[in-house]
C-alpha positions, 0 to 999 in steps of 0.5 A: 500500500503506497500512501502519499501525504501532504504537498511537502512530502509528495516525493516520498512514498510511504509503504505503510506496515506493508501489510495489510500483507497483500496476498504475496506473504511468504517465508523469507529465503534462507541465507547462505553463509560462507566461511567469513560469515560463520559466526555472524548472527545478524548485520544491518545499517541504522541511521542515527542523529544527524543522519550518521550511518552505523553498521552493526553486527552480532557474532558468536565469535570473541572478536568483531569481524572486519567491515570492507568499505569501498574495498578497504577492510577495517576492524569493527569496534566492540560495542558490547561484550558477551555476558549475563546481566544480573536479574533486575526488577521487571514488569513480571514477577520474579518467578516469571523473570530470569537474568538476561543472557547475551552470549554474543559480541555486538560490533559497530562501525560508522559508515562515512558519507559517500561510501558506495559499498560496504560488506561484512564477509559475503554480506553486502550491507544496505547503505542510506539513500541521499533522497529516499523515495520508498519508505516502509513504516511498521511497528509492534512486530513481536510475538506476545507471551505475557503471563500477567494476562494469560496472553499466549500468541502462537509464535510458531504459527506464521498465521498467528504471528506473521512478522516474518511474512510482513518483513519478507513482503516489505523487502520485496518492495525494495525500500530505500528506508525502513522506519520501525515505530518501536516494540520489537519485543514489540521489537520484543514481546516474549516476556514469559515462558509459554505454558506447556499446554500451548502447542503453538508457542511451547518451548519458545525462547522468552525473557529479555536475553539474546535468544528471545531477541533473535527469535522475536526480531533479528531472525524474522527481520533478516530480509528487511534488515538486508534490504534497506537502512533502518531508523529505529524508535524505542517502544514501551517494551524496550523500557528498562523494566522490559527489554531495555538491556537488549535495546541499548546493546543492539539498537540504540543509535548512540554509543553504548555505556554502562550507565545507560544499559538498563542493567542497574535499576538505579540508573533507570531514571536516566536510561528511560529517557533519551534526547530527541534527534533528527535524521535527514530525509533528502535535502528538505525534510527530516524525521525527528525521533522522540523517545516515549518508551516510559510514557503513561496514560494520565496527565503529568503535573509540572512538578513530576520528574517525568514531565520535566524529562519529556519537556526537555525532549520536546524542547529538543524537538522544537530546536530541531524543527526550527531548521529553515526550509526543512519540513519535519516528520515527528516520530514517537512510539506512543501516538499523541493524536490517535485513538485507542480502540476499546471493546464495547465502549467508544475509543479513548483519545490521545496520550494524555501524558505526552499531550499535557507536556506538549501543550506547554510548548506548542499550545493545542497544535501539540507539535512544532510548526514545521511538523507536517506528519506524525508517525507512531506505533503502539496501537495495534491497528492502522490509523490515518487521521487528518485535522481541520484544526491545524495539527499535523496528520497522524499515521499509526502503523502498529501492525507488524505482527503482534495481536491486533486491537479490536476494530474501531467503530464503524461508523466512527463517532463524528464528534470524537476527537483525540485531544482538545481543540482538535477537529478531524477533517475526515469522517474516521480513522482508517483501520487495517490489519496484517496477515490473518487467515480466518482462524482468528479475527483481529483482536478476538482473543486480545484483552483491551487496553483497559485490562492489559499493560502494553 
């Protein structure tokens, strides 16, 4: 599905979630490894602050592999060494938790602007395009195993958990850029052990260590990681009490440091909040990435430390958005101006915590003036919302593979808005789903937002 939004964004073709999965969903092709790839588990390129390209690799070897940039080999630097982090408090009970084991080495190397070819062993790495025109947006891709609410997704059933098919389909679009809107455990969701009685997930890796990250994200995402450079956003499943340890080892675009590793809960007050940064999308547009991993759902008092942390991040976004002649796309995991579907009751409005902070800087526009589009995940459906009251359009693509939310009401309540002083210019948000085969209706066995902690 190609979506073009706004006159300033017309050069960019947004391939949303890919998936309403089309009829072309299929399993990824197996990767053939040569001797130079023997210990290599994954390799990819992500784009960090100011558009800096970062090559990352995960290997079972003790040393990092070499990366070849335009014919010149150089060793990659070690980002994180193998080790097992001590058990820390998590969102689950101690009985349903375990220490996070990372028996792998994480490596990285900055790729200079202008590099034409980069390889690790026999793997060619996708390099950023100066002017990306085909952009894939997806989010909320992990397989949910969650004891607190007895939610057990069929991780071994490609129909029940279609992320591998979504990633393979997206790769066939030959994208120039991939934007993942967070939650890889949503990037990573396998928080607890699957009960032996559940055949579709029995024996699945679980917890927050490498085995669960590999099963939930790196293995199924392989074709898409090989197809294009990524911009990664942090979701609530990557906050410190969940999969934050893996987030900082594998995906965070900044240098790795112990204080921001989520290993020590005493440092969570810093590690749960990251500065906003911008990624250029051509010469006249940019993506502003905002870390909303710890956002709650109630308004924040100005005396609340979280209010101050998010105000700092919004102020950083304001400065980035002030660049003359540049149109901005705001990207955060939690939607400010979306709707939360509820079973049997009207949808809930936007994120009250973030809105309470944004309003102090931007009034009821809630975003800096140059922001023309807001990209999000977190809500497990597809929403495209335009506003007649001056707020930027909102696009929510939380349909990467996790359980879907219940359907939005049809017809949609005409007076319902996501925030005060916002008026929709369309009759309803658009809702959609990823690959479902009729065994299960979207959202049919998933608890509503009122009962489950995402």
